[in-house]
C-alpha positions in Angstrom: 19.1 54.5 30.7 22.3 52.6 29.7 23.5 50.3 32.8 26.5 48.8 33.3 26.4 45.8 31.7 24.9 47.7 28.9 27.8 49.5 28.3 30.5 45.8 29.1 28.3 44.6 26.2 29.0 47.6 23.6 32.8 47.5 24.5 32.8 43.8 24.3 31.7 44.5 21.0 33.8 46.8 19.8 37.1 44.9 20.9 35.4 41.6 18.6 35.3 43.9 15.7 38.7 45.1 15.7 40.3 42.0 13.7 37.8 42.7 10.7 39.7 46.0 10.0 42.3 44.6 8.7 40.0 43.2 5.7 37.5 46.0 5.7 40.5 48.5 5.0 41.3 46.9 1.5 38.0 46.0 0.8 36.7 49.8 1.4 39.4 51.1 -0.3 39.1 49.0 -3.4 35.9 50.0 -3.8 36.6 53.6 -3.3 39.3 53.2 -6.3 36.8 51.0 -8.7 34.2 54.0 -8.2 36.1 56.5 -9.5 37.9 54.5 -11.9 34.0 53.8 -13.2 33.5 57.6 -13.7 31.9 58.4 -10.3 32.7 61.6 -8.7 33.9 62.1 -5.1 30.0 62.6 -3.9 28.3 59.7 -5.8 31.2 57.2 -4.4 30.5 58.5 -1.2 27.0 58.6 -1.0 27.0 54.9 -2.3 28.9 53.7 0.5 27.3 55.4 2.9 23.8 54.7 1.6 24.2 50.8 1.2 27.0 49.8 2.9 27.3 46.6 1.4 30.2 45.7 -0.3 29.4 42.8 -2.4 26.0 44.4 -3.7 28.0 47.7 -4.3 30.4 46.0 -6.4 27.9 44.2 -8.3 26.2 47.6 -9.0 28.9 49.4 -10.1 29.9 46.6 -12.5 26.6 46.7 -14.1 26.5 50.5 -14.1 30.1 50.1 -16.1 28.4 47.2 -18.5 25.7 50.1 -19.3 22.9 48.2 -17.5 19.3 49.8 -17.2 18.7 51.3 -13.7 15.8 48.8 -12.7 18.6 46.1 -14.0 21.1 47.3 -11.4 18.6 48.1 -8.6 17.0 44.6 -9.2 20.9 42.9 -9.3 21.8 44.9 -6.0 18.9 43.5 -4.2 19.6 40.1 -5.2 22.7 40.3 -3.5 21.8 41.9 -0.6 18.9 39.7 -0.3 20.6 38.0 2.2 19.8 40.7 5.0 16.2 39.7 4.9 17.7 36.6 6.3 19.7 38.4 8.8 17.0 40.1 9.9 14.4 37.5 10.3 17.0 35.5 12.2 17.6 38.7 14.8 13.6 39.3 15.7 14.1 36.6 18.5 16.9 38.3 19.9 16.3 42.2 19.1 12.6 42.5 18.2 11.8 44.3 21.7 14.0 46.9 21.6 12.6 50.6 20.5 11.8 51.5 17.2 14.8 53.6 16.9 17.4 51.2 18.0 16.1 48.4 15.6 16.2 51.2 13.1 19.8 52.0 13.5 20.4 48.1 14.0 19.1 47.3 10.6 21.4 50.4 9.0 24.5 48.9 10.4 23.6 45.2 9.7 25.8 43.2 7.2 27.9 40.5 7.6 30.6 41.3 10.1 27.8 42.6 12.8 25.1 39.6 12.2 27.6 36.7 12.3 29.9 38.2 15.0 26.9 38.8 17.1 24.6 35.5 16.6 27.6 33.6 17.4 27.6 35.7 20.9 24.2 35.3 21.3 24.5 31.7 21.0 27.6 31.5 23.3 25.7 33.8 25.8 21.8 32.7 26.4 21.7 34.5 29.1 22.1 38.1 27.5 19.3 40.1 27.6 17.8 42.2 24.7 19.4 45.6 25.7 22.5 44.2 25.9 22.1 42.2 22.8 21.6 45.5 21.1 24.3 47.4 22.7 26.5 44.3 21.5 25.7 44.6 17.9 26.4 48.3 18.1 29.2 47.6 19.8 30.9 45.5 16.8 29.4 48.2 14.1 30.9 51.1 16.2 34.7 50.7 15.1 33.6 48.8 11.2 31.2 51.5 9.8 33.1 54.5 10.2 36.4 52.3 8.5 33.8 51.5 5.6 33.5 55.7 5.0 37.3 56.3 5.8 38.9 54.0 3.6 36.2 54.4 0.6 37.0 58.2 0.7 40.6 57.3 0.8 40.7 54.9 -2.3 38.1 57.8 -4.1 41.3 60.2 -3.4 43.7 58.4 -4.2 42.3 56.5 -7.0 45.2 54.5 -9.2 48.1 55.4 -7.3 47.7 52.2 -5.4 50.0 49.5 -6.8 48.0 46.4 -8.5 50.6 44.5 -6.8 49.0 44.9 -3.5 46.0 42.8 -4.8 43.3 44.4 -2.5 40.5 42.1 -3.8 41.5 39.4 -1.6 39.9 41.2 1.3 36.4 40.0 0.6 37.0 36.0 0.5 39.1 36.3 3.8 36.8 38.0 5.3 33.7 35.4 4.4 36.0 32.8 5.9 37.2 34.4 8.8 33.5 34.9 10.2 31.8 31.1 8.6 34.2 29.0 9.6 34.1 29.1 13.3 30.3 28.4 12.8 29.9 25.5 11.6 29.5 23.7 14.4 27.2 20.8 13.3 26.6 18.2 10.1 23.8 20.7 9.3 26.0 23.4 9.1 28.8 21.8 7.3 25.8 20.3 4.7 24.5 24.0 4.2 28.0 25.0 3.8 29.3 22.8 1.1 26.1 22.7 -0.8 26.0 27.2 -1.5 29.9 26.5 -2.4 28.9 23.9 -4.7 25.8 25.1 -6.3 27.2 28.6 -6.2 30.4 27.9 -8.3 28.4 25.7 -10.6 25.7 28.7 -11.4 28.6 31.3 -11.4 27.7 31.8 -14.9 24.2 33.1 -14.1 22.9 36.7 -14.0 24.8 38.8 -11.0 23.4 37.2 -7.9 21.1 34.7 -9.2 23.0 31.7 -8.7 23.4 33.1 -5.2 20.0 33.4 -4.7 19.9 30.0 -6.0 22.7 28.5 -3.7 21.4 29.9 -0.5 17.5 28.6 -1.0 19.6 25.0 -1.7 21.8 25.3 1.2 18.7 26.3 3.5 17.1 23.1 2.2 20.0 20.7 2.8 20.7 22.0 6.1 17.1 21.7 7.5 17.0 18.0 5.5 20.1 16.7 7.7 19.1 18.7 10.6 15.9 16.7 10.5 17.5 13.3 9.6 20.2 13.6 12.5 17.3 14.6 15.1 15.5 11.2 14.2 18.4 9.4 14.1 19.3 10.3 17.6 17.7 7.9 20.4 
């Protein structure tokens, strides 16, 4: 049974998700355009966005399809780019692991960068939240974003090349990540991890799609853990 506090957490999550629509809209619109220009029909394009809901992985897979890569390589690239979702899931277990299976399955489906980052920040700010409230908040964040992803993918697929290049829709992804990550850099360990990931990812940008990101993520975790250990030891 949904309580008043659960409903309040859900509504708060929806409100906190609204700013993301400013970047979700152009990014999903761009995917719809690129997918149709790559030769996917409307059903394939929408199936892509509905089943995956992962912009970076979708673009990586689509690019490899355009390049004529084999299906196993395409799947490996998409999984490599999306491997961070496994880390997201592991980090959410202490907060949401006690929820019913159906709710955890629904949260797993809508577990992407925006829902994860926003929810974890909320959980850290409000440690008194119950698991039910945390789950309600997470789904609240997902509620405006997920339909918008579908809708603007459909719009992009339908209007295709009529969108002028001057709109530069590809700005949406980096702006989204900056908006999500910047407020979370609260400690020296966070900053060290962020700087390490950026440096390594740029240095390895020439590697096959997703490989450099995986290595950068691993290096960032090591750097963050090392700095956290050193700063903890240095404290009186």
